[in-house]
Backbone atoms as SQL, in Angstrom:
CREATE TABLE atoms (id INTEGER PRIMARY KEY, chain TEXT, resi INTEGER, resn TEXT, atom TEXT, x REAL, y REAL, z REAL);
INSERT INTO atoms VALUES
  (1, 'A', 1, 'MET', 'N', -9.493, -4.230, -10.950),
  (2, 'A', 1, 'MET', 'CA', -10.934, -4.266, -11.079),
  (3, 'A', 1, 'MET', 'C', -11.441, -2.882, -11.510),
  (4, 'A', 2, 'ALA', 'N', -12.352, -2.875, -12.470),
  (5, 'A', 2, 'ALA', 'CA', -12.873, -1.612, -12.998),
  (6, 'A', 2, 'ALA', 'C', -13.856, -0.986, -12.017),
  (7, 'A', 3, 'LYS', 'N', -13.898, 0.348, -12.038),
  (8, 'A', 3, 'LYS', 'CA', -14.873, 1.076, -11.212),
  (9, 'A', 3, 'LYS', 'C', -16.269, 0.879, -11.775),
  (10, 'A', 4, 'VAL', 'N', -17.246, 0.868, -10.909),
  (11, 'A', 4, 'VAL', 'CA', -18.639, 0.781, -11.349),
  (12, 'A', 4, 'VAL', 'C', -19.157, 2.198, -11.580),
  (13, 'A', 5, 'LYS', 'N', -19.697, 2.437, -12.752),
  (14, 'A', 5, 'LYS', 'CA', -20.212, 3.765, -13.077),
  (15, 'A', 5, 'LYS', 'C', -21.684, 3.853, -12.696),
  (16, 'A', 6, 'MET', 'N', -22.093, 5.063, -12.306),
  (17, 'A', 6, 'MET', 'CA', -23.510, 5.296, -12.014),
  (18, 'A', 6, 'MET', 'C', -24.267, 5.399, -13.322),
  (19, 'A', 7, 'LYS', 'N', -25.428, 4.764, -13.388),
  (20, 'A', 7, 'LYS', 'CA', -26.252, 4.865, -14.584),
  (21, 'A', 7, 'LYS', 'C', -27.142, 6.090, -14.487),
  (22, 'A', 8, 'THR', 'N', -27.409, 6.701, -15.625),
  (23, 'A', 8, 'THR', 'CA', -28.344, 7.816, -15.698),
  (24, 'A', 8, 'THR', 'C', -29.756, 7.272, -15.591),
  (25, 'A', 9, 'ASN', 'N', -30.590, 7.937, -14.821),
  (26, 'A', 9, 'ASN', 'CA', -32.010, 7.581, -14.760),
  (27, 'A', 9, 'ASN', 'C', -32.628, 7.936, -16.111),
  (28, 'A', 10, 'ARG', 'N', -33.117, 6.934, -16.832),
  (29, 'A', 10, 'ARG', 'CA', -33.551, 7.128, -18.208),
  (30, 'A', 10, 'ARG', 'C', -34.808, 7.999, -18.304),
  (31, 'A', 11, 'SER', 'N', -35.695, 7.899, -17.338),
  (32, 'A', 11, 'SER', 'CA', -36.897, 8.743, -17.388),
  (33, 'A', 11, 'SER', 'C', -36.527, 10.206, -17.126),
  (34, 'A', 12, 'ALA', 'N', -35.540, 10.441, -16.258),
  (35, 'A', 12, 'ALA', 'CA', -35.086, 11.812, -15.997),
  (36, 'A', 12, 'ALA', 'C', -34.385, 12.382, -17.228),
  (37, 'A', 13, 'LYS', 'N', -33.634, 11.557, -17.939),
  (38, 'A', 13, 'LYS', 'CA', -32.935, 12.026, -19.136),
  (39, 'A', 13, 'LYS', 'C', -33.921, 12.518, -20.183),
  (40, 'A', 14, 'LYS', 'N', -35.096, 11.886, -20.255),
  (41, 'A', 14, 'LYS', 'CA', -36.104, 12.288, -21.233),
  (42, 'A', 14, 'LYS', 'C', -36.865, 13.533, -20.802),
  (43, 'A', 15, 'ARG', 'N', -36.905, 13.827, -19.517),
  (44, 'A', 15, 'ARG', 'CA', -37.718, 14.930, -19.005),
  (45, 'A', 15, 'ARG', 'C', -36.955, 16.233, -18.790),
  (46, 'A', 16, 'PHE', 'N', -35.657, 16.159, -18.587),
  (47, 'A', 16, 'PHE', 'CA', -34.876, 17.344, -18.235),
  (48, 'A', 16, 'PHE', 'C', -33.757, 17.582, -19.234),
  (49, 'A', 17, 'LYS', 'N', -33.436, 18.870, -19.458),
  (50, 'A', 17, 'LYS', 'CA', -32.303, 19.254, -20.297),
  (51, 'A', 17, 'LYS', 'C', -31.455, 20.247, -19.505),
  (52, 'A', 18, 'ILE', 'N', -30.147, 20.171, -19.684),
  (53, 'A', 18, 'ILE', 'CA', -29.230, 21.111, -19.042),
  (54, 'A', 18, 'ILE', 'C', -28.992, 22.270, -20.009),
  (55, 'A', 19, 'THR', 'N', -29.178, 23.506, -19.532),
  (56, 'A', 19, 'THR', 'CA', -28.952, 24.677, -20.373),
  (57, 'A', 19, 'THR', 'C', -27.459, 24.975, -20.457),
  (58, 'A', 20, 'ALA', 'N', -27.099, 25.912, -21.315),
  (59, 'A', 20, 'ALA', 'CA', -25.689, 26.276, -21.497),
  (60, 'A', 20, 'ALA', 'C', -25.098, 26.874, -20.226),
  (61, 'A', 21, 'THR', 'N', -25.945, 27.522, -19.397),
  (62, 'A', 21, 'THR', 'CA', -25.451, 28.116, -18.157),
  (63, 'A', 21, 'THR', 'C', -25.482, 27.133, -16.990),
  (64, 'A', 22, 'GLY', 'N', -25.954, 25.889, -17.233),
  (65, 'A', 22, 'GLY', 'CA', -25.939, 24.868, -16.198),
  (66, 'A', 22, 'GLY', 'C', -27.228, 24.715, -15.430),
  (67, 'A', 23, 'LYS', 'N', -28.262, 25.472, -15.804),
  (68, 'A', 23, 'LYS', 'CA', -29.555, 25.310, -15.142),
  (69, 'A', 23, 'LYS', 'C', -30.297, 24.137, -15.768),
  (70, 'A', 24, 'ILE', 'N', -31.337, 23.664, -15.094),
  (71, 'A', 24, 'ILE', 'CA', -32.077, 22.503, -15.581),
  (72, 'A', 24, 'ILE', 'C', -33.451, 22.953, -16.048),
  (73, 'A', 25, 'LYS', 'N', -33.772, 22.599, -17.295),
  (74, 'A', 25, 'LYS', 'CA', -35.027, 23.004, -17.919),
  (75, 'A', 25, 'LYS', 'C', -36.013, 21.844, -17.868),
  (76, 'A', 26, 'ARG', 'N', -37.303, 22.168, -17.693),
  (77, 'A', 26, 'ARG', 'CA', -38.352, 21.146, -17.662),
  (78, 'A', 26, 'ARG', 'C', -39.618, 21.695, -18.304),
  (79, 'A', 27, 'GLN', 'N', -40.540, 20.796, -18.649),
  (80, 'A', 27, 'GLN', 'CA', -41.852, 21.192, -19.146),
  (81, 'A', 27, 'GLN', 'C', -42.817, 21.302, -17.976),
  (82, 'A', 28, 'LYS', 'N', -43.833, 22.147, -18.117),
  (83, 'A', 28, 'LYS', 'CA', -44.837, 22.304, -17.071),
  (84, 'A', 28, 'LYS', 'C', -45.818, 21.144, -17.116),
  (85, 'A', 29, 'ALA', 'N', -46.361, 20.797, -15.977),
  (86, 'A', 29, 'ALA', 'CA', -47.304, 19.681, -15.877),
  (87, 'A', 29, 'ALA', 'C', -48.727, 20.156, -16.124),
  (88, 'A', 30, 'GLY', 'N', -49.572, 19.224, -16.574),
  (89, 'A', 30, 'GLY', 'CA', -51.002, 19.498, -16.654),
  (90, 'A', 30, 'GLY', 'C', -51.503, 19.924, -18.015),
  (91, 'A', 31, 'GLY', 'N', -50.711, 19.766, -19.061),
  (92, 'A', 31, 'GLY', 'CA', -51.157, 20.229, -20.363),
  (93, 'A', 31, 'GLY', 'C', -51.399, 19.144, -21.391),
  (94, 'A', 32, 'SER', 'N', -51.382, 17.881, -20.977),
  (95, 'A', 32, 'SER', 'CA', -51.459, 16.813, -21.978),
  (96, 'A', 32, 'SER', 'C', -52.870, 16.321, -22.262),
  (97, 'A', 33, 'HIS', 'N', -53.755, 16.359, -21.289),
  (98, 'A', 33, 'HIS', 'CA', -55.129, 15.923, -21.557),
  (99, 'A', 33, 'HIS', 'C', -56.110, 16.674, -20.673),
  (100, 'A', 34, 'TYR', 'N', -57.404, 16.471, -20.925),
  (101, 'A', 34, 'TYR', 'CA', -58.502, 17.216, -20.278),
  (102, 'A', 34, 'TYR', 'C', -58.342, 18.710, -20.524),
  (103, 'A', 35, 'ASN', 'N', -58.061, 19.054, -21.777),
  (104, 'A', 35, 'ASN', 'CA', -57.760, 20.446, -22.094),
  (105, 'A', 35, 'ASN', 'C', -58.976, 21.251, -22.526),
  (106, 'A', 36, 'THR', 'N', -60.115, 20.601, -22.751),
  (107, 'A', 36, 'THR', 'CA', -61.256, 21.343, -23.289),
  (108, 'A', 36, 'THR', 'C', -61.813, 22.326, -22.275),
  (109, 'A', 37, 'HIS', 'N', -61.698, 22.050, -20.999),
  (110, 'A', 37, 'HIS', 'CA', -62.244, 22.975, -20.006),
  (111, 'A', 37, 'HIS', 'C', -61.210, 23.976, -19.485),
  (112, 'A', 38, 'LYS', 'N', -59.971, 23.886, -19.989),
  (113, 'A', 38, 'LYS', 'CA', -58.936, 24.831, -19.562),
  (114, 'A', 38, 'LYS', 'C', -58.952, 26.057, -20.460),
  (115, 'A', 39, 'ALA', 'N', -58.641, 27.202, -19.885),
  (116, 'A', 39, 'ALA', 'CA', -58.650, 28.460, -20.633),
  (117, 'A', 39, 'ALA', 'C', -57.483, 28.506, -21.622),
  (118, 'A', 40, 'LYS', 'N', -57.667, 29.285, -22.690),
  (119, 'A', 40, 'LYS', 'CA', -56.615, 29.430, -23.709),
  (120, 'A', 40, 'LYS', 'C', -55.326, 29.942, -23.103),
  (121, 'A', 41, 'ASP', 'N', -55.451, 30.939, -22.218),
  (122, 'A', 41, 'ASP', 'CA', -54.258, 31.532, -21.606),
  (123, 'A', 41, 'ASP', 'C', -53.496, 30.505, -20.791),
  (124, 'A', 42, 'ARG', 'N', -54.243, 29.682, -20.072),
  (125, 'A', 42, 'ARG', 'CA', -53.619, 28.657, -19.241),
  (126, 'A', 42, 'ARG', 'C', -52.894, 27.625, -20.104),
  (127, 'A', 43, 'LYS', 'N', -53.530, 27.198, -21.191),
  (128, 'A', 43, 'LYS', 'CA', -52.904, 26.215, -22.073),
  (129, 'A', 43, 'LYS', 'C', -51.663, 26.798, -22.749),
  (130, 'A', 44, 'ARG', 'N', -51.698, 28.081, -23.067),
  (131, 'A', 44, 'ARG', 'CA', -50.539, 28.729, -23.673),
  (132, 'A', 44, 'ARG', 'C', -49.376, 28.771, -22.692),
  (133, 'A', 45, 'ARG', 'N', -49.673, 29.070, -21.435),
  (134, 'A', 45, 'ARG', 'CA', -48.618, 29.073, -20.409),
  (135, 'A', 45, 'ARG', 'C', -48.028, 27.680, -20.204),
  (136, 'A', 46, 'LEU', 'N', -48.868, 26.653, -20.302),
  (137, 'A', 46, 'LEU', 'CA', -48.384, 25.293, -20.099),
  (138, 'A', 46, 'LEU', 'C', -47.473, 24.814, -21.225),
  (139, 'A', 47, 'ARG', 'N', -47.561, 25.445, -22.386),
  (140, 'A', 47, 'ARG', 'CA', -46.694, 25.049, -23.500),
  (141, 'A', 47, 'ARG', 'C', -45.248, 25.446, -23.279),
  (142, 'A', 48, 'LYS', 'N', -45.027, 26.488, -22.517),
  (143, 'A', 48, 'LYS', 'CA', -43.675, 27.008, -22.340),
  (144, 'A', 48, 'LYS', 'C', -42.891, 26.201, -21.304),
  (145, 'A', 49, 'ALA', 'N', -41.609, 26.078, -21.548),
  (146, 'A', 49, 'ALA', 'CA', -40.730, 25.396, -20.600),
  (147, 'A', 49, 'ALA', 'C', -40.381, 26.335, -19.456),
  (148, 'A', 50, 'THR', 'N', -39.962, 25.752, -18.355),
  (149, 'A', 50, 'THR', 'CA', -39.538, 26.538, -17.199),
  (150, 'A', 50, 'THR', 'C', -38.321, 25.864, -16.581),
  (151, 'A', 51, 'LEU', 'N', -37.748, 26.485, -15.567),
  (152, 'A', 51, 'LEU', 'CA', -36.563, 25.938, -14.921),
  (153, 'A', 51, 'LEU', 'C', -36.951, 25.176, -13.662),
  (154, 'A', 52, 'VAL', 'N', -36.153, 24.174, -13.337),
  (155, 'A', 52, 'VAL', 'CA', -36.341, 23.430, -12.093),
  (156, 'A', 52, 'VAL', 'C', -36.001, 24.351, -10.930),
  (157, 'A', 53, 'HIS', 'N', -36.797, 24.295, -9.870),
  (158, 'A', 53, 'HIS', 'CA', -36.561, 25.129, -8.687),
  (159, 'A', 53, 'HIS', 'C', -35.200, 24.782, -8.082),
  (160, 'A', 54, 'PRO', 'N', -34.472, 25.791, -7.592),
  (161, 'A', 54, 'PRO', 'CA', -33.131, 25.535, -7.040),
  (162, 'A', 54, 'PRO', 'C', -33.092, 24.479, -5.932),
  (163, 'A', 55, 'SER', 'N', -34.160, 24.354, -5.158),
  (164, 'A', 55, 'SER', 'CA', -34.170, 23.353, -4.093),
  (165, 'A', 55, 'SER', 'C', -34.240, 21.927, -4.645),
  (166, 'A', 56, 'TRP', 'N', -34.656, 21.755, -5.888),
  (167, 'A', 56, 'TRP', 'CA', -34.755, 20.434, -6.519),
  (168, 'A', 56, 'TRP', 'C', -33.562, 20.115, -7.404),
  (169, 'A', 57, 'GLU', 'N', -32.713, 21.115, -7.683),
  (170, 'A', 57, 'GLU', 'CA', -31.650, 20.898, -8.664),
  (171, 'A', 57, 'GLU', 'C', -30.696, 19.771, -8.280),
  (172, 'A', 58, 'ASP', 'N', -30.326, 19.671, -7.021),
  (173, 'A', 58, 'ASP', 'CA', -29.393, 18.616, -6.603),
  (174, 'A', 58, 'ASP', 'C', -29.992, 17.235, -6.807),
  (175, 'A', 59, 'LYS', 'N', -31.288, 17.092, -6.523),
  (176, 'A', 59, 'LYS', 'CA', -31.950, 15.794, -6.692),
  (177, 'A', 59, 'LYS', 'C', -32.009, 15.389, -8.157),
  (178, 'A', 60, 'VAL', 'N', -32.306, 16.360, -9.024),
  (179, 'A', 60, 'VAL', 'CA', -32.371, 16.064, -10.449),
  (180, 'A', 60, 'VAL', 'C', -30.984, 15.765, -10.995),
  (181, 'A', 61, 'ARG', 'N', -29.981, 16.506, -10.567),
  (182, 'A', 61, 'ARG', 'CA', -28.607, 16.229, -11.013),
  (183, 'A', 61, 'ARG', 'C', -28.156, 14.853, -10.563),
  (184, 'A', 62, 'GLY', 'N', -28.645, 14.393, -9.413),
  (185, 'A', 62, 'GLY', 'CA', -28.323, 13.055, -8.949),
  (186, 'A', 62, 'GLY', 'C', -28.851, 11.982, -9.886),
  (187, 'A', 63, 'MET', 'N', -30.025, 12.263, -10.498),
  (188, 'A', 63, 'MET', 'CA', -30.587, 11.313, -11.457),
  (189, 'A', 63, 'MET', 'C', -29.878, 11.404, -12.812),
  (190, 'A', 64, 'LEU', 'N', -29.363, 12.592, -13.133),
  (191, 'A', 64, 'LEU', 'CA', -28.627, 12.794, -14.386),
  (192, 'A', 64, 'LEU', 'C', -27.132, 12.685, -14.084),
  (193, 'A', 65, 'LYS', 'N', -26.666, 11.508, -13.763),
  (194, 'A', 65, 'LYS', 'CA', -25.309, 11.321, -13.243),
  (195, 'A', 65, 'LYS', 'C', -24.214, 11.700, -14.206),
  (196, 'A', 66, 'GLU', 'N', -24.501, 11.757, -15.511),
  (197, 'A', 66, 'GLU', 'CA', -23.425, 12.064, -16.455),
  (198, 'A', 66, 'GLU', 'C', -23.058, 13.536, -16.455),
  (199, 'A', 67, 'PHE', 'N', -23.833, 14.385, -15.744),
  (200, 'A', 67, 'PHE', 'CA', -23.553, 15.817, -15.708),
  (201, 'A', 67, 'PHE', 'C', -22.987, 16.208, -14.360);
């Protein structure tokens, strides 16, 4: 009997990328709509990607089972 493989969470696969050093990259929240009242500096910061906090890395890796 074949082993059952864990499926990758498809929404997590679209939201997170693994860097070459093994860290998990994500986009910042809050920049997609209602932007007219937000400051330019704030919107510029929201465009940049950031890393997942170390306390969340295990949970995200659990959703990205292929890594």
